[in-house]
TIDREN-741922 format. One record per residue (C-alpha): z, y, x; residue in three letters; residue number from 1. Coordinates in pm, 1 decimal. Example, Ala and Ser with C-alpha at 12.3 -4.5 7.8 and 13.67 -1.06 7.14 Angstrom:
780.0_-450.0_1230.0_ALA_1
714.0_-106.0_1367.0_SER_2
END
This chain:
1438.6_1185.5_2434.0_UNK_1
1448.1_1147.8_2810.9_UNK_2
1280.0_904.9_3040.6_UNK_3
1585.6_813.6_3245.7_UNK_4
1822.1_739.4_2960.9_UNK_5
2074.4_461.3_2988.1_UNK_6
1978.3_143.1_2807.5_UNK_7
2175.8_99.3_2485.8_UNK_8
2390.2_-211.6_2458.1_UNK_9
2283.4_-315.0_2806.6_UNK_10
2587.1_-541.2_2843.2_UNK_11
2556.1_-716.6_2506.3_UNK_12
2197.8_-706.9_2376.6_UNK_13
2245.4_-1027.2_2174.6_UNK_14
2535.2_-874.4_1982.9_UNK_15
2336.8_-555.2_1925.3_UNK_16
2038.0_-751.7_1798.7_UNK_17
2255.7_-962.3_1567.4_UNK_18
2420.2_-650.7_1426.0_UNK_19
2082.9_-485.8_1365.7_UNK_20
1953.0_-791.5_1179.1_UNK_21
2274.3_-828.9_977.6_UNK_22
2270.4_-465.0_865.6_UNK_23
1906.7_-495.0_762.1_UNK_24
1969.2_-803.9_550.1_UNK_25
2280.2_-656.6_386.4_UNK_26
2092.0_-342.7_286.5_UNK_27
1807.7_-539.9_128.2_UNK_28
2009.0_-800.2_-64.1_UNK_29
1900.4_-652.5_-404.2_UNK_30
1534.1_-708.3_-310.7_UNK_31
1595.3_-1083.5_-302.7_UNK_32
1656.2_-1072.0_-677.7_UNK_33
1342.8_-869.2_-745.5_UNK_34
1023.3_-995.4_-904.6_UNK_35
655.0_-901.3_-891.9_UNK_36
533.9_-546.2_-959.1_UNK_37
202.8_-365.8_-1002.9_UNK_38
-60.8_-482.0_-746.6_UNK_39
117.7_-809.4_-674.3_UNK_40
-94.3_-985.7_-937.1_UNK_41
-424.7_-862.7_-788.7_UNK_42
-333.2_-963.0_-435.9_UNK_43
-188.7_-1308.9_-490.0_UNK_44
-18.6_-1381.5_-822.5_UNK_45
-341.8_-1381.8_-1025.3_UNK_46
-595.9_-1376.6_-743.6_UNK_47
-837.9_-1673.3_-784.3_UNK_48
-893.5_-1686.7_-407.7_UNK_49
-532.2_-1799.9_-365.1_UNK_50
-589.3_-2116.3_-566.9_UNK_51
-842.0_-2306.9_-354.7_UNK_52
-928.7_-2393.8_3.5_UNK_53
-1262.3_-2220.8_-48.0_UNK_54
-1074.0_-1902.9_-129.5_UNK_55
-978.6_-1871.2_234.8_UNK_56
-1344.9_-1828.8_323.7_UNK_57
-1381.1_-1562.4_54.7_UNK_58
-1081.6_-1375.5_192.3_UNK_59
-1249.2_-1337.7_532.0_UNK_60
-1606.5_-1284.9_417.9_UNK_61
-1594.3_-1079.2_100.2_UNK_62
-1444.7_-771.1_-62.3_UNK_63
-1466.8_-937.3_-402.4_UNK_64
-1122.9_-1100.8_-386.2_UNK_65
-933.7_-784.0_-287.8_UNK_66
-947.9_-506.6_-33.2_UNK_67
-1028.9_-611.2_322.0_UNK_68
-708.6_-705.5_503.9_UNK_69
-788.9_-1073.2_553.8_UNK_70
-491.8_-1166.3_771.0_UNK_71
-241.7_-1041.3_512.8_UNK_72
-431.0_-1217.9_234.7_UNK_73
-430.1_-1532.5_449.1_UNK_74
-51.2_-1503.8_470.2_UNK_75
-37.0_-1477.3_91.8_UNK_76
-271.4_-1776.4_64.6_UNK_77
-33.2_-1981.9_279.3_UNK_78
276.1_-1858.3_97.8_UNK_79
121.4_-1946.7_-237.9_UNK_80
99.3_-2306.2_-118.8_UNK_81
450.2_-2311.5_18.8_UNK_82
644.6_-2172.6_-276.2_UNK_83
404.2_-2100.7_-559.0_UNK_84
500.8_-1800.3_-768.4_UNK_85
874.1_-1790.2_-697.0_UNK_86
930.6_-1427.4_-588.9_UNK_87
1243.0_-1480.1_-377.5_UNK_88
1068.7_-1634.3_-71.7_UNK_89
804.5_-1360.3_-71.9_UNK_90
1077.0_-1096.6_-63.2_UNK_91
1266.4_-1289.9_203.5_UNK_92
958.6_-1290.2_428.3_UNK_93
926.9_-912.0_396.8_UNK_94
1294.3_-861.6_479.7_UNK_95
1269.2_-1093.1_781.5_UNK_96
967.6_-899.5_906.4_UNK_97
1153.9_-570.9_857.9_UNK_98
1436.4_-702.4_1075.9_UNK_99
1187.7_-832.9_1335.5_UNK_100
1010.5_-496.7_1342.1_UNK_101
1340.3_-316.7_1394.1_UNK_102
1415.5_-544.8_1689.8_UNK_103
1068.0_-485.3_1834.2_UNK_104
1109.5_-110.2_1790.2_UNK_105
1440.4_-125.3_1977.9_UNK_106
1280.2_-319.9_2263.0_UNK_107
984.8_-79.2_2270.8_UNK_108
1206.7_229.7_2284.5_UNK_109
1412.4_73.4_2563.5_UNK_110
1094.7_1.9_2758.3_UNK_111
990.9_363.6_2708.5_UNK_112
1339.1_474.4_2822.9_UNK_113
1407.9_664.1_2503.3_UNK_114
1769.7_769.0_2461.1_UNK_115
1953.5_620.2_2162.5_UNK_116
1704.2_334.3_2127.2_UNK_117
1929.6_96.4_1933.9_UNK_118
2053.7_362.7_1694.3_UNK_119
1696.3_481.7_1630.9_UNK_120
1591.0_123.7_1551.7_UNK_121
1877.5_59.6_1312.0_UNK_122
1833.3_398.4_1141.1_UNK_123
1468.4_311.9_1087.6_UNK_124
1557.9_-37.2_961.7_UNK_125
1802.2_104.9_705.2_UNK_126
1610.9_417.1_605.9_UNK_127
1540.3_419.2_230.6_UNK_128
1181.0_545.4_271.8_UNK_129
1101.0_193.3_392.1_UNK_130
1224.4_26.7_73.6_UNK_131
879.9_62.2_-81.1_UNK_132
729.2_-131.0_210.1_UNK_133
991.9_-405.8_206.9_UNK_134
1084.0_-454.2_-160.4_UNK_135
722.5_-438.7_-284.7_UNK_136
571.7_-776.6_-197.7_UNK_137
218.5_-638.0_-169.8_UNK_138
333.2_-424.6_121.8_UNK_139
346.7_-731.2_341.4_UNK_140
46.4_-531.7_463.5_UNK_141
292.7_-290.0_622.6_UNK_142
556.6_-528.7_752.0_UNK_143
306.2_-777.2_896.3_UNK_144
71.9_-518.2_1047.1_UNK_145
375.7_-331.9_1181.1_UNK_146
487.7_-641.9_1370.8_UNK_147
148.8_-687.1_1537.7_UNK_148
126.4_-312.1_1603.7_UNK_149
457.3_-312.7_1792.8_UNK_150
370.7_-635.1_1975.7_UNK_151
44.5_-475.1_2091.3_UNK_152
234.1_-174.3_2229.2_UNK_153
482.2_-399.7_2410.2_UNK_154
197.7_-607.2_2554.6_UNK_155
31.9_-287.3_2676.2_UNK_156
348.7_-175.9_2856.2_UNK_157
374.1_-522.9_3009.3_UNK_158
13.3_-502.1_3122.9_UNK_159
66.7_-158.3_3275.3_UNK_160
363.9_-285.6_3475.1_UNK_161
210.1_-612.4_3599.1_UNK_162
-167.8_-575.5_3547.5_UNK_163
-198.9_-938.3_3436.5_UNK_164
-516.5_-1019.6_3239.2_UNK_165
-321.5_-1233.8_2993.0_UNK_166
-114.6_-929.7_2893.2_UNK_167
-430.6_-729.9_2824.4_UNK_168
-566.6_-1017.9_2616.7_UNK_169
-238.9_-1010.8_2422.8_UNK_170
-294.1_-638.7_2356.9_UNK_171
-638.4_-707.7_2211.7_UNK_172
-524.6_-1005.8_2003.6_UNK_173
-220.3_-829.0_1858.9_UNK_174
-419.1_-510.0_1799.5_UNK_175
-690.9_-699.1_1614.5_UNK_176
-427.6_-885.7_1411.1_UNK_177
-266.6_-554.6_1315.4_UNK_178
-597.3_-409.3_1195.7_UNK_179
-683.8_-727.9_1006.8_UNK_180
-344.5_-706.4_837.5_UNK_181
-387.2_-340.7_739.0_UNK_182
-673.7_-111.0_845.0_UNK_183
-449.9_196.7_878.6_UNK_184
-332.2_53.3_1212.2_UNK_185
-665.3_165.2_1361.4_UNK_186
-454.9_448.1_1508.7_UNK_187
-321.5_200.2_1768.0_UNK_188
-548.6_321.9_2055.4_UNK_189
-418.4_677.3_2007.6_UNK_190
-56.0_563.3_2022.7_UNK_191
-129.2_355.9_2333.6_UNK_192
-275.4_661.8_2506.1_UNK_193
30.4_867.3_2412.2_UNK_194
257.5_598.0_2557.1_UNK_195
56.1_609.5_2880.2_UNK_196
89.7_988.9_2889.5_UNK_197
464.3_966.9_2822.0_UNK_198
514.7_730.0_3114.1_UNK_199
285.1_897.2_3368.8_UNK_200
230.3_1249.2_3241.7_UNK_201
-149.0_1214.5_3250.0_UNK_202
-447.2_1006.5_3141.7_UNK_203
-702.0_836.4_3358.3_UNK_204
-1046.5_693.6_3297.3_UNK_205
-890.2_347.4_3314.9_UNK_206
-669.0_430.8_3017.6_UNK_207
-971.9_523.5_2809.2_UNK_208
-1162.3_212.3_2913.0_UNK_209
-865.5_-10.9_2829.9_UNK_210
-844.4_110.2_2471.3_UNK_211
-1222.4_109.7_2415.8_UNK_212
-1239.1_-243.8_2264.3_UNK_213
-959.6_-161.0_2020.1_UNK_214
-1119.0_174.3_1942.2_UNK_215
-1451.9_3.8_1867.7_UNK_216
-1282.3_-243.1_1633.8_UNK_217
-1095.3_46.6_1476.8_UNK_218
-1418.8_231.3_1404.9_UNK_219
-1564.6_-77.2_1236.9_UNK_220
-1253.4_-132.6_1026.3_UNK_221
-1241.7_237.2_934.8_UNK_222
-1603.3_238.1_816.9_UNK_223
-1546.2_-79.3_615.5_UNK_224
-1232.9_67.0_456.9_UNK_225
-1404.1_396.7_372.2_UNK_226
-1690.4_209.0_205.9_UNK_227
-1447.4_-11.0_15.8_UNK_228
-1235.8_286.6_-96.8_UNK_229
-1537.0_486.5_-210.2_UNK_230
-1663.3_177.9_-392.1_UNK_231
-1342.4_178.4_-596.6_UNK_232
-1356.0_555.5_-643.0_UNK_233
-1709.9_541.5_-782.9_UNK_234
-1581.3_331.0_-1072.7_UNK_235
-1336.0_601.1_-1177.6_UNK_236
-1352.7_959.1_-1299.5_UNK_237
-1501.6_1186.5_-1033.6_UNK_238
-1245.2_1457.1_-1112.2_UNK_239
-970.6_1237.0_-967.4_UNK_240
-1109.5_1291.9_-618.6_UNK_241
-1273.5_1631.7_-646.9_UNK_242
-1118.6_1767.6_-325.2_UNK_243
-1305.2_2028.7_-122.7_UNK_244
-1301.7_2049.4_255.2_UNK_245
-1073.1_2354.5_241.2_UNK_246
-833.1_2171.6_11.0_UNK_247
-823.1_1882.9_256.3_UNK_248
-709.6_2123.5_529.0_UNK_249
-443.9_2255.5_295.1_UNK_250
-335.1_1903.0_208.7_UNK_251
-277.3_1807.2_573.2_UNK_252
-2.5_2063.8_617.7_UNK_253
170.7_1969.1_293.0_UNK_254
158.4_1595.8_371.0_UNK_255
307.7_1622.9_720.9_UNK_256
602.9_1837.8_614.0_UNK_257
659.7_1624.6_303.8_UNK_258
700.7_1307.7_509.1_UNK_259
917.9_1480.2_768.2_UNK_260
1134.9_1618.6_488.7_UNK_261
1181.4_1277.2_325.6_UNK_262
1289.9_1132.0_659.8_UNK_263
1558.2_1393.6_717.7_UNK_264
1663.4_1429.1_352.7_UNK_265
1566.4_1110.3_162.2_UNK_266
1662.3_1208.8_-191.8_UNK_267
1467.2_1158.4_-515.6_UNK_268
1246.4_892.7_-358.9_UNK_269
979.1_799.9_-608.7_UNK_270
710.7_534.7_-639.7_UNK_271
455.9_788.8_-770.3_UNK_272
527.6_1144.9_-661.5_UNK_273
386.9_1442.6_-856.8_UNK_274
28.0_1515.0_-756.6_UNK_275
3.0_1861.7_-605.7_UNK_276
-232.8_2131.2_-728.6_UNK_277
-400.4_2264.3_-412.7_UNK_278
-440.4_2639.2_-462.4_UNK_279
-655.2_2753.4_-170.0_UNK_280
-628.7_3123.3_-263.7_UNK_281
-250.1_3130.8_-236.5_UNK_282
-114.5_3252.9_98.2_UNK_283
207.6_3057.0_42.0_UNK_284
8.9_2734.0_15.7_UNK_285
-121.5_2784.2_369.2_UNK_286
222.3_2824.7_527.0_UNK_287
282.3_2450.5_592.4_UNK_288
-44.2_2411.1_784.5_UNK_289
11.2_2739.1_970.9_UNK_290
361.5_2631.1_1071.2_UNK_291
231.5_2292.3_1184.5_UNK_292
-36.7_2449.4_1405.0_UNK_293
211.5_2697.6_1556.5_UNK_294
465.8_2423.5_1632.7_UNK_295
201.1_2202.3_1791.5_UNK_296
58.2_2487.4_2000.7_UNK_297
402.2_2598.8_2116.1_UNK_298
509.6_2251.0_2220.2_UNK_299
184.4_2193.5_2408.0_UNK_300
230.7_2517.4_2600.1_UNK_301
575.4_2402.6_2716.6_UNK_302
481.2_2035.6_2758.2_UNK_303
590.5_2028.4_3122.9_UNK_304
952.8_2086.0_3024.2_UNK_305
1155.6_1775.1_2936.7_UNK_306
1242.2_1874.3_2578.7_UNK_307
889.3_1981.7_2485.0_UNK_308
738.1_1676.6_2649.6_UNK_309
960.0_1451.2_2440.0_UNK_310
872.3_1646.6_2127.0_UNK_311
498.9_1625.2_2201.9_UNK_312
528.7_1249.0_2242.1_UNK_313
737.3_1193.1_1927.2_UNK_314
548.7_1434.2_1702.9_UNK_315
217.4_1320.0_1848.8_UNK_316
286.9_958.2_1753.2_UNK_317
406.4_1073.4_1410.6_UNK_318
87.0_1269.3_1341.8_UNK_319
-147.4_1003.4_1480.3_UNK_320
9.0_734.8_1261.1_UNK_321
-33.1_963.2_959.3_UNK_322
-402.2_1032.8_1026.8_UNK_323
-537.0_776.1_776.3_UNK_324
-338.6_933.3_489.8_UNK_325
-364.5_1305.9_568.0_UNK_326
-654.5_1355.1_331.1_UNK_327
-935.2_1355.1_587.6_UNK_328
-1101.9_1096.7_363.9_UNK_329
-1019.2_1012.5_4.7_UNK_330
-828.2_693.2_-68.2_UNK_331
-777.2_525.0_-403.7_UNK_332
-406.1_610.3_-423.0_UNK_333
-493.8_981.5_-424.3_UNK_334
-591.7_928.9_-785.6_UNK_335
-220.7_921.8_-868.1_UNK_336
-55.7_1114.4_-585.3_UNK_337
-132.8_1244.7_-237.8_UNK_338
181.3_1094.1_-80.7_UNK_339
371.4_764.6_-92.7_UNK_340
671.4_630.5_96.0_UNK_341
481.0_328.5_226.2_UNK_342
221.4_555.9_389.2_UNK_343
467.2_657.4_661.4_UNK_344
602.2_314.0_752.0_UNK_345
480.2_332.9_1114.4_UNK_346
489.2_710.8_1148.5_UNK_347
858.1_725.6_1055.7_UNK_348
948.3_528.5_1369.7_UNK_349
835.2_812.0_1595.3_UNK_350
1010.8_1095.6_1415.0_UNK_351
1335.5_900.2_1377.5_UNK_352
1328.2_812.1_1748.9_UNK_353
1270.9_1178.4_1834.4_UNK_354
1556.7_1293.2_1612.2_UNK_355
1805.2_1032.7_1736.3_UNK_356
1698.2_1082.1_2097.4_UNK_357
1748.4_1456.9_2069.6_UNK_358
2091.1_1412.5_1912.4_UNK_359
2192.7_1160.4_2180.8_UNK_360
2087.5_1400.9_2455.9_UNK_361
2288.3_1686.5_2304.6_UNK_362
2599.0_1468.5_2264.9_UNK_363
2580.6_1348.1_2624.6_UNK_364
2548.2_1700.2_2757.4_UNK_365
2843.8_1825.9_2555.1_UNK_366
3061.7_1526.2_2646.4_UNK_367
3432.8_1504.9_2571.5_UNK_368
3527.4_1492.0_2205.2_UNK_369
3161.3_1500.8_2111.1_UNK_370
3139.2_1128.0_2184.7_UNK_371
3418.8_1043.6_1938.4_UNK_372
3267.9_1273.7_1679.5_UNK_373
2925.8_1117.0_1738.9_UNK_374
3065.2_766.0_1679.2_UNK_375
3215.1_876.8_1348.4_UNK_376
2892.8_1050.6_1241.6_UNK_377
2687.9_747.7_1345.6_UNK_378
2899.1_511.2_1137.1_UNK_379
2878.0_750.9_842.8_UNK_380
2501.2_785.4_879.8_UNK_381
2445.5_409.5_885.1_UNK_382
2675.6_361.6_587.3_UNK_383
2494.1_628.0_384.8_UNK_384
2148.9_498.3_477.8_UNK_385
2242.4_137.4_411.2_UNK_386
2389.3_221.7_71.0_UNK_387
2086.6_437.2_-17.7_UNK_388
1851.2_151.1_69.6_UNK_389
2063.4_-98.9_-123.2_UNK_390
2059.3_134.0_-424.7_UNK_391
1686.6_212.9_-396.8_UNK_392
1597.6_-157.3_-377.3_UNK_393
1734.3_-206.3_-730.1_UNK_394
1442.0_-3.1_-867.0_UNK_395
1207.9_-286.9_-765.2_UNK_396
1388.1_-549.2_-974.5_UNK_397
1088.4_-573.5_-1208.8_UNK_398
799.5_-368.2_-1341.7_UNK_399
1003.8_-208.0_-1617.7_UNK_400
1281.6_-88.7_-1385.4_UNK_401
1026.8_44.8_-1133.7_UNK_402
825.3_246.7_-1384.7_UNK_403
1131.5_377.8_-1567.3_UNK_404
1273.5_494.4_-1235.4_UNK_405
939.7_662.5_-1160.4_UNK_406
927.9_840.9_-1496.1_UNK_407
1284.2_961.1_-1457.0_UNK_408
1175.0_1148.2_-1143.8_UNK_409
813.6_1221.9_-1237.9_UNK_410
773.9_1232.3_-1619.1_UNK_411
410.3_1345.1_-1589.7_UNK_412
296.6_1032.0_-1403.7_UNK_413
41.5_898.8_-1652.1_UNK_414
-3.9_576.7_-1454.8_UNK_415
371.1_511.2_-1484.0_UNK_416
353.5_544.8_-1864.8_UNK_417
50.4_316.8_-1870.5_UNK_418
208.9_50.2_-1650.7_UNK_419
541.7_68.6_-1830.9_UNK_420
343.1_1.6_-2145.5_UNK_421
196.0_-310.1_-1984.0_UNK_422
543.4_-433.2_-1890.0_UNK_423
669.9_-377.7_-2244.5_UNK_424
362.7_-542.2_-2396.1_UNK_425
418.8_-854.2_-2186.1_UNK_426
766.3_-873.0_-2340.6_UNK_427
618.2_-847.9_-2690.9_UNK_428
754.3_-495.1_-2747.2_UNK_429
424.6_-365.5_-2885.8_UNK_430
555.5_-56.3_-3063.9_UNK_431
726.3_69.7_-2747.8_UNK_432
419.1_-19.5_-2541.9_UNK_433
191.4_181.4_-2773.2_UNK_434
421.2_482.4_-2735.4_UNK_435
382.8_463.4_-2358.5_UNK_436
3.5_422.6_-2373.9_UNK_437
-26.0_718.2_-2609.0_UNK_438
187.8_926.9_-2374.2_UNK_439
-42.5_827.4_-2087.6_UNK_440
-343.6_942.4_-2293.6_UNK_441
-176.9_1274.2_-2371.2_UNK_442
-131.6_1332.9_-1999.4_UNK_443
-475.0_1195.7_-1905.1_UNK_444
-720.1_1169.7_-2195.6_UNK_445
-995.7_1027.0_-1971.4_UNK_446
-787.8_727.2_-1862.6_UNK_447
-997.4_416.6_-1920.1_UNK_448
-696.4_195.3_-1849.1_UNK_449
-483.6_359.7_-2119.3_UNK_450
-767.6_355.3_-2375.1_UNK_451
-825.6_-14.2_-2309.4_UNK_452
-455.7_-98.7_-2321.7_UNK_453
-407.5_84.6_-2652.0_UNK_454
-695.7_-119.8_-2788.0_UNK_455
-542.5_-448.7_-2673.4_UNK_456
-204.4_-362.4_-2823.3_UNK_457
-367.1_-267.3_-3154.6_UNK_458
-560.7_-595.5_-3152.7_UNK_459
-233.2_-782.4_-3117.2_UNK_460
-104.4_-596.4_-3421.1_UNK_461
-416.2_-690.7_-3618.4_UNK_462
-543.1_-330.2_-3628.4_UNK_463
-893.6_-424.0_-3513.2_UNK_464
-1089.1_-116.9_-3637.7_UNK_465
-850.5_119.0_-3454.4_UNK_466
-867.6_-99.8_-3145.7_UNK_467
-1247.9_-91.4_-3153.6_UNK_468
-1243.3_288.7_-3157.1_UNK_469
-1038.5_294.6_-2836.4_UNK_470
-1262.6_36.9_-2667.7_UNK_471
-1567.9_242.9_-2760.9_UNK_472
-1407.0_553.6_-2616.6_UNK_473
-1332.3_363.3_-2295.3_UNK_474
-1696.1_248.5_-2274.3_UNK_475
-1810.7_608.7_-2306.2_UNK_476
-1592.5_695.6_-2008.1_UNK_477
-1704.3_393.6_-1802.6_UNK_478
-2016.7_230.0_-1948.2_UNK_479
-2016.6_-51.9_-1692.2_UNK_480
-1651.2_-152.6_-1703.0_UNK_481
-1647.3_-531.9_-1731.8_UNK_482
-1305.5_-570.1_-1892.7_UNK_483
-1364.7_-300.4_-2151.8_UNK_484
-1708.1_-438.6_-2246.8_UNK_485
-1557.8_-785.8_-2296.6_UNK_486
-1283.0_-645.0_-2516.8_UNK_487
-1527.5_-434.4_-2717.9_UNK_488
-1755.7_-734.3_-2774.0_UNK_489
-1462.4_-943.1_-2895.5_UNK_490
-1338.5_-667.5_-3128.3_UNK_491
-1683.6_-615.0_-3277.2_UNK_492
-1713.5_-988.9_-3340.0_UNK_493
-1375.8_-988.6_-3513.8_UNK_494
-1502.8_-713.0_-3744.6_UNK_495
-1820.2_-913.3_-3821.6_UNK_496
-2031.8_-650.8_-3647.9_UNK_497
-2208.9_-936.3_-3476.7_UNK_498
-2532.3_-756.6_-3390.7_UNK_499
-2341.5_-482.7_-3212.9_UNK_500
-2131.2_-746.4_-3035.8_UNK_501
-2448.5_-921.2_-2916.2_UNK_502
-2581.9_-594.1_-2772.6_UNK_503
-2250.6_-540.6_-2595.7_UNK_504
-2249.9_-891.1_-2443.0_UNK_505
-2617.5_-868.0_-2345.9_UNK_506
-2544.2_-545.3_-2158.6_UNK_507
-2254.4_-719.1_-1986.5_UNK_508
-2475.4_-1016.1_-1889.3_UNK_509
-2733.1_-779.1_-1741.9_UNK_510
-2464.4_-609.8_-1534.8_UNK_511
-2291.7_-932.1_-1427.4_UNK_512
-2520.0_-1234.5_-1471.9_UNK_513
-2268.8_-1459.1_-1292.9_UNK_514
-1979.7_-1377.1_-1525.2_UNK_515
-1913.5_-1695.6_-1724.7_UNK_516
-1703.1_-1517.7_-1986.6_UNK_517
-1992.7_-1283.0_-2068.8_UNK_518
-2225.8_-1575.2_-2140.6_UNK_519
-1954.1_-1746.7_-2343.6_UNK_520
-1892.6_-1436.7_-2556.8_UNK_521
-2266.9_-1394.4_-2610.8_UNK_522
-2297.3_-1760.6_-2713.2_UNK_523
-2021.5_-1723.4_-2973.5_UNK_524
-2190.6_-1417.4_-3121.8_UNK_525
-2534.2_-1583.0_-3127.0_UNK_526
-2391.1_-1891.6_-3294.4_UNK_527
-2234.3_-1668.1_-3556.7_UNK_528
-2576.9_-1540.5_-3672.9_UNK_529
-2734.6_-1886.8_-3662.5_UNK_530
-2919.8_-1856.6_-3329.6_UNK_531
-2816.3_-2209.4_-3224.7_UNK_532
-3079.2_-2268.7_-2955.3_UNK_533
-3001.8_-1941.0_-2780.7_UNK_534
-2629.5_-2010.4_-2816.6_UNK_535
-2674.3_-2351.6_-2650.2_UNK_536
-2846.9_-2188.4_-2352.7_UNK_537
-2564.1_-1938.4_-2312.8_UNK_538
-2295.9_-2207.9_-2341.8_UNK_539
-2478.4_-2409.1_-2074.8_UNK_540
-2497.1_-2107.6_-1845.8_UNK_541
-2128.9_-2033.2_-1900.1_UNK_542
-2034.5_-2390.9_-1808.6_UNK_543
-2265.2_-2383.5_-1507.8_UNK_544
-2075.9_-2079.7_-1378.3_UNK_545
-1733.0_-2206.8_-1482.1_UNK_546
-1703.0_-2580.4_-1569.0_UNK_547
-1340.8_-2528.2_-1677.8_UNK_548
-1428.8_-2342.6_-1999.5_UNK_549
-1310.7_-2616.2_-2236.5_UNK_550
-1391.1_-2425.9_-2555.7_UNK_551
-1748.6_-2369.5_-2437.2_UNK_552
-1781.9_-2743.9_-2373.0_UNK_553
-1651.8_-2829.8_-2721.8_UNK_554
-1881.4_-2577.4_-2890.1_UNK_555
-2181.4_-2701.0_-2692.6_UNK_556
-2114.8_-3062.8_-2793.5_UNK_557
-2074.0_-2959.7_-3157.9_UNK_558
-2402.4_-2766.6_-3160.9_UNK_559
-2591.2_-3053.0_-2995.5_UNK_560
-2448.2_-3299.4_-3246.0_UNK_561
-2562.3_-3072.8_-3528.6_UNK_562
-2918.8_-3077.0_-3398.4_UNK_563
END
């Protein structure tokens, strides 16, 4: 990259923009035929907050409805009203945002005078590592926050050039919107400072003061996210996150080189990558971190030269954008894998721009036939990337295709076996589903999800005693798991072990007194042993918490009539 590069497509920016958008849409056509997968139900498909006006208040004031990215959840809330549960419009929105982000990236790189700006933007738009962020509806978090992130950077450059207060206000608004869409964008102040350094070669006190409001908001969002993540972690097996400080250092080196490698050689992309074993006593394991430190130190020493300065800027932005997922703090996804394609959605922009800018500089210096060769290689690159993205998007057609693709590349992914089982069970293929659940338990015997799902499948087959055994095992692993306790109570009732069922429901009521289903289950069990008065009280409480429980209303009326 160089500062004084010629502006790409300077004579026909409209044509360049149209071509960029067209290529993006062509590459993602298969995503338009895709459905909902994995977390889509928790975020909007089956999220109660999406069904009422009052849910909007919950989205902004509580962690109970989902994780805290209220602006993204607000977008889902609006979309749910516009087109219900038809997946095509949701996918279309993500694809549109991907195209918009590519256009914004092109504009940003032009403003920063980065060589090869248009090509870098289109390579990023078509790169298959971004398929996870675009074809997975839940990752509207990435596409929406990415748009506000880029708008904030553009507003900052505008403010630096003209020093208008309204531009600075735009920086703050867009920055806040980015963080409210996805907390990982708290790295924005660091990227802004790097942009200032790239343009002027230094920082001033004014630069630090300008990013202070965003930094303060970023600290608040980071603390909230850490608390939320650790709240989810506490409900799982502690061994899933038993990472020492030394292992975290080791992990940083592995993560950075992994993402860089997937950008330059995007093969065997996988939804759940194998989870590394971090062997701190192995010298080989420390090589990635050692190499990273040596590269960073060397570039900083030569930062006054044009090539090193460009590398410091590009790699600096890459590393800063990866900070939230380097392993400094544990995040829920680490339970399955330490890396994921959607984690480098923003970071990939910087490394791609650096690579394309470097290549463009070399081609211009060589001149002559190099330009013709470069045009051929560029066309080939875009064709390969576009086809790879088109092909990768097919994996997201539905839950079954996604998890089968994952298992083909990572057969030891227990969560993939478990979730494939869920997809098969929804289709009524219980025998195949049980095979997947049992495989998940072989890989991870302490999986509460797999134990519970085996139990549910056995219940459907009428094998209640076997199902009860699995529910009991799940309760031993997580004594306070609401779903498992409900299922165990139901199974015990089915086996006429009513006293045990009552104890189970009473424990559940103590844990969650506002859970209508717990009171309803307790009422059924009490009624079964002839405790009508107590059953009436529980039915009343259940209806107080949830007036829509029709069966509770019928049972209550029947018991009152009997009195």
